[in-house]
Structure formats: C-alpha cells, structure tokens
MIGUSE-71660 format. One line per 2 residues: number of its first residue (from 1); their letters; for each residue x, y, z of C-alpha. Coordinates in nm, 4 decimals. Example, Ala and Ser with C-alpha at 12.3 -4.5 7.8 and 13.67 -1.06 7.14 Angstrom:
1) as) 1.2300:-0.4500:0.7800 | 1.3670:-0.1060:0.7140
***
This chain:
1) mp) -5.7688:-6.4510:1.4638 | -5.4377:-6.5128:1.2833
3) ki) -5.3473:-6.2847:0.9966 | -5.4010:-6.4428:0.6533
5) vd) -5.0935:-6.4035:0.4355 | -5.1226:-6.3996:0.0580
7) hd) -4.8007:-6.5838:-0.0266 | -4.8453:-6.5387:-0.4017
9) ar) -4.8830:-6.1624:-0.3603 | -4.5719:-6.1460:-0.1404
11) rr) -4.3730:-6.3569:-0.3837 | -4.4829:-6.1267:-0.6705
13) li) -4.3885:-5.8192:-0.4648 | -4.0435:-5.9615:-0.3972
15) ad) -4.0070:-6.0812:-0.7573 | -4.0957:-5.7362:-0.8928
17) al) -3.8342:-5.5811:-0.6647 | -3.5803:-5.8414:-0.7738
19) mr) -3.6494:-5.7578:-1.1388 | -3.6151:-5.3830:-1.0736
21) va) -3.2808:-5.4279:-0.8957 | -3.1527:-5.6610:-1.1686
23) ae) -3.2691:-5.4334:-1.4539 | -3.1359:-5.1141:-1.2963
25) qg) -2.8150:-5.2379:-1.1327 | -2.7386:-5.5796:-1.2843
27) le) -2.7591:-5.9230:-1.1273 | -2.4388:-5.8663:-0.9342
29) av) -2.6354:-5.6155:-0.7238 | -2.9068:-5.8692:-0.6475
31) sl) -2.8816:-5.9680:-0.2838 | -3.1302:-6.0429:-0.0095
33) rh) -3.0633:-5.6988:0.1386 | -3.1009:-5.5039:-0.1884
35) va) -3.4147:-5.6894:-0.2925 | -3.5672:-5.6453:0.0534
37) aa) -3.4997:-5.2708:0.0431 | -3.6518:-5.2395:-0.3044
39) ag) -3.9602:-5.4366:-0.1959 | -3.9949:-5.2511:0.1350
41) vs) -3.9828:-5.5753:0.3352 | -3.7359:-5.7421:0.5701
43) ag) -3.4425:-5.9474:0.4463 | -3.5880:-6.2359:0.6464
45) mv) -3.9058:-6.2260:0.4404 | -3.7052:-6.2362:0.1160
47) qh) -3.5049:-6.5299:0.2499 | -3.8297:-6.7092:0.3337
49) yf) -3.9171:-6.7122:-0.0388 | -3.5668:-6.7326:-0.1920
51) ht) -3.3062:-6.9204:0.0107 | -3.0067:-6.8468:-0.2155
53) kd) -2.8948:-6.5994:-0.4773 | -2.9082:-6.8764:-0.7383
55) em) -3.2790:-6.9265:-0.6585 | -3.3355:-6.5532:-0.7094
57) ma) -3.1425:-6.5605:-1.0383 | -3.3424:-6.8569:-1.1654
59) fa) -3.6669:-6.6872:-1.0685 | -3.5656:-6.3626:-1.2422
61) ls) -3.4830:-6.5494:-1.5615 | -3.8088:-6.7426:-1.5402
63) av) -4.0023:-6.4162:-1.5075 | -3.8194:-6.2709:-1.8091
65) md) -3.8963:-6.5828:-2.0130 | -4.2650:-6.5710:-1.9159
67) rs) -4.2946:-6.2057:-2.0198 | -4.1044:-6.2726:-2.3432
69) ea) -4.3373:-6.5615:-2.4273 | -4.6379:-6.3367:-2.3659
71) ri) -4.4924:-6.0699:-2.5999 | -4.4229:-6.3321:-2.8679
73) ra) -4.7695:-6.4844:-2.8357 | -4.9403:-6.1451:-2.8704
75) av) -4.7238:-6.0442:-3.1687 | -4.7721:-6.3761:-3.3491
77) ea) -5.1473:-6.3858:-3.2822 | -5.1738:-6.0401:-3.4389
79) lg) -5.0413:-6.1906:-3.7657 | -5.3507:-6.4067:-3.8060
81) ad) -5.3644:-6.7656:-3.9215 | -5.0773:-6.9214:-4.1185
83) pp) -4.8375:-6.6241:-4.1619 | -4.5522:-6.6636:-4.4119
85) pr) -4.2357:-6.8069:-4.2490 | -4.0283:-6.4929:-4.3071
87) ll) -4.2905:-6.2692:-4.1443 | -4.3325:-6.5140:-3.8568
89) lr) -3.9554:-6.5203:-3.7931 | -3.9234:-6.1420:-3.8126
91) tl) -4.2142:-6.0975:-3.5737 | -4.0790:-6.3533:-3.3290
93) ia) -3.7286:-6.2069:-3.3247 | -3.8533:-5.8474:-3.3050
95) al) -4.0653:-5.9456:-3.0037 | -3.7544:-6.0857:-2.8332
97) lp) -3.5294:-5.7869:-2.9062 | -3.4985:-5.5233:-2.6317
99) le) -3.6452:-5.2466:-2.8471 | -3.8257:-5.0513:-2.5737
101) gt) -3.9826:-5.0457:-2.2281 | -4.0372:-5.3801:-2.0595
103) am) -3.8489:-5.5684:-2.3301 | -3.5446:-5.3508:-2.2592
105) ad) -3.5636:-5.4136:-1.8832 | -3.6091:-5.7859:-1.9492
107) gr) -3.3128:-5.7788:-2.1883 | -3.0918:-5.6307:-1.9180
109) va) -3.1917:-5.9076:-1.6784 | -3.1381:-6.1783:-1.9415
111) la) -2.7965:-6.0383:-2.0354 | -2.6950:-6.0167:-1.6717
113) fl) -2.8084:-6.3768:-1.6191 | -2.5994:-6.4932:-1.9170
115) ay) -2.2944:-6.3192:-1.7692 | -2.3721:-6.4820:-1.4337
117) aa) -2.4081:-6.8247:-1.5994 | -2.0805:-6.7785:-1.7898
119) vr) -1.8894:-6.8189:-1.4633 | -2.1408:-7.0636:-1.3106
121) pe) -2.2165:-7.3116:-1.5907 | -2.4604:-7.5043:-1.3729
123) ag) -2.6798:-7.1925:-1.3583 | -2.7069:-7.1895:-1.7382
125) qs) -2.8001:-7.5556:-1.7760 | -3.1688:-7.4686:-1.7575
127) lr) -3.1337:-7.2715:-2.0825 | -3.0126:-7.5615:-2.2967
129) pg) -3.3460:-7.7350:-2.3696 | -3.5170:-7.4083:-2.4628
131) ts) -3.2283:-7.3053:-2.6865 | -3.2358:-7.6388:-2.8641
133) qm) -3.6133:-7.6143:-2.9179 | -3.5787:-7.2606:-3.0527
135) vd) -3.3069:-7.3644:-3.2998 | -3.5261:-7.6512:-3.4220
137) fv) -3.8298:-7.4239:-3.4571 | -3.6393:-7.1566:-3.6506
139) ag) -3.4697:-7.4187:-3.8711 | -3.8142:-7.5532:-3.9597
141) ll) -3.9163:-7.2108:-4.0917 | -3.6079:-7.1516:-4.3056
143) pe) -3.6121:-7.2298:-4.6782 | -3.3984:-7.5108:-4.8208
145) ph) -3.1017:-7.5654:-4.8009 | -3.0797:-7.3800:-4.4666
147) ga) -3.0892:-7.5827:-4.1477 | -2.9767:-7.5815:-3.7874
149) es) -2.6540:-7.3906:-3.8560 | -2.8410:-7.1046:-4.0246
151) at) -3.0988:-7.1055:-3.7460 | -2.8227:-7.0878:-3.4848
153) al) -2.6577:-6.8026:-3.6752 | -2.9870:-6.6110:-3.6912
155) la) -3.0439:-6.6547:-3.3180 | -2.6825:-6.5507:-3.2474
157) lm) -2.7458:-6.2390:-3.4574 | -3.0542:-6.1700:-3.2464
159) eg) -2.8485:-6.1998:-2.9259 | -2.5800:-5.9694:-3.0658
161) lg) -2.8372:-5.7136:-3.1749 | -2.9822:-5.7297:-2.8240
163) vy) -2.6427:-5.6548:-2.6686 | -2.5892:-5.3629:-2.9085
165) ll) -2.9356:-5.2251:-2.8337 | -2.8808:-5.2474:-2.4585
167) gg) -2.5384:-5.0839:-2.4923 | -2.6761:-4.8025:-2.7060
169) ql) -2.4604:-4.8884:-3.0094 | -2.7707:-4.9414:-3.2239
171) tp) -3.1103:-4.7791:-3.2402 | -3.4210:-4.9971:-3.2729
173) dq) -3.4502:-4.8972:-3.6412 | -3.0888:-4.9977:-3.7089
175) al) -3.1345:-5.3314:-3.5331 | -3.4505:-5.4107:-3.7312
177) at) -3.2812:-5.3077:-4.0573 | -2.9945:-5.5468:-3.9765
179) ld) -3.2433:-5.8243:-3.9016 | -3.4215:-5.7566:-4.2321
181) aq) -3.0906:-5.7708:-4.4212 | -3.0171:-6.1136:-4.2707
183) ld) -3.3668:-6.2372:-4.3537 | -3.3129:-6.1157:-4.7131
185) ll) -3.0029:-6.3361:-4.7307 | -3.2008:-6.6364:-4.6069
187) fg) -3.5335:-6.5810:-4.7846 | -3.4506:-6.3422:-5.0663
189) pp) -3.6084:-5.9969:-5.0822 | -3.9601:-5.9574:-4.9362
191) ga) -4.2151:-6.1160:-5.1671 | -3.9672:-6.3615:-5.3227
193) tl) -4.1117:-6.7054:-5.3950 | -3.9222:-6.9876:-5.2274
195) tr) -3.9579:-7.3600:-5.1979 | -3.9470:-7.5125:-4.8520
***
C-alpha cells in the first residue's frame, strides 16, 4: 500500500523552518539547503514545495501577514463593539509593532523582506494593494482635517518604530510612548472631544 503523504503538514513543516531561518539569520540566509536543514528534510523535498527563493520569500511574507492579521483581530475584538477611533488605531498599531515574542520574529522577517524587495521591486509589488488599503482605513479613523498624508505619516512612524525596536534602540515602553505622543498630535490628549 503506498504511503499517504500529508502535503499540508509537510508544507507547514517547511514553512516553519523557513520562518525560523529568516527570523534568526535574515532572508539572505534563506536557501533550499538552509531551510531543508532546519526542517530536517531533504533539499529536494523543499524544492518540491518551493521552486525558487522568490516563492519562499513570498510565502514567508504571507505567513507573517496572516499571523499579524490574527494578532490585530484578537486585539481589536478585545476592545468590544464600536471602540473610539484613537483607541482602535493605537490597538491596531501596537498589535503590528514587534514588541515581543512572535511579533518580534515576524517583524524580523518583514524587515528582511522589505530589504529584499528594495533591490527586487517586483517582489514588493504584492505589498502595494495592502498598503493602499491600510492608508485608506487609517485616514478614515483620523479626525478632520487629517487625511491620507497624515495616515501615511502615522504608518511610516509605525515602520520606523518597528525598525528601532528590532535594532534595540527603543524599548517597547518607549515605542508605545512615541506612538501615544503622535496620536496626541492627531487626536488631542486622551479624552479630548473631536469632530470627525
């Protein structure tokens, strides 16, 4: 009787190894050989599931985005129905920042992917629609007269805070205090009444 192979389980095994290599050594270390060694499988098996490095990079970024969305969903659901815009934005951005654990490992992978895409613009094309949607969503939460430019600036601040957190230049408390200071500029101090 032929052996039944669970392709989803193998793909997850290889994907987990890929994420570990990328988080610990950067995407430049991601290769069929390194991922195979980390997964404890043959390079041929890895190549069966990922034919090129670009496919592995795209999969790693997709996994990071899925985990980030799950963190955001859980954090936002914990706020209850109809949270104030400022609290919703703070919660969303805090969930995306690499403050600890899995978020930090995911942040390393995301940062490495952005560096990879900087020299391979076609690799970063998949990020454009999501970035545009995020800017629109954040702009919709900001009080008047703020719009897309302020939303872009806030998201750029988030990215910069993420880089500083990953590099050890900021602690999580410092990053959150910086985020709160920017939200104060946009919304006024906590509890301020604004028109939208």
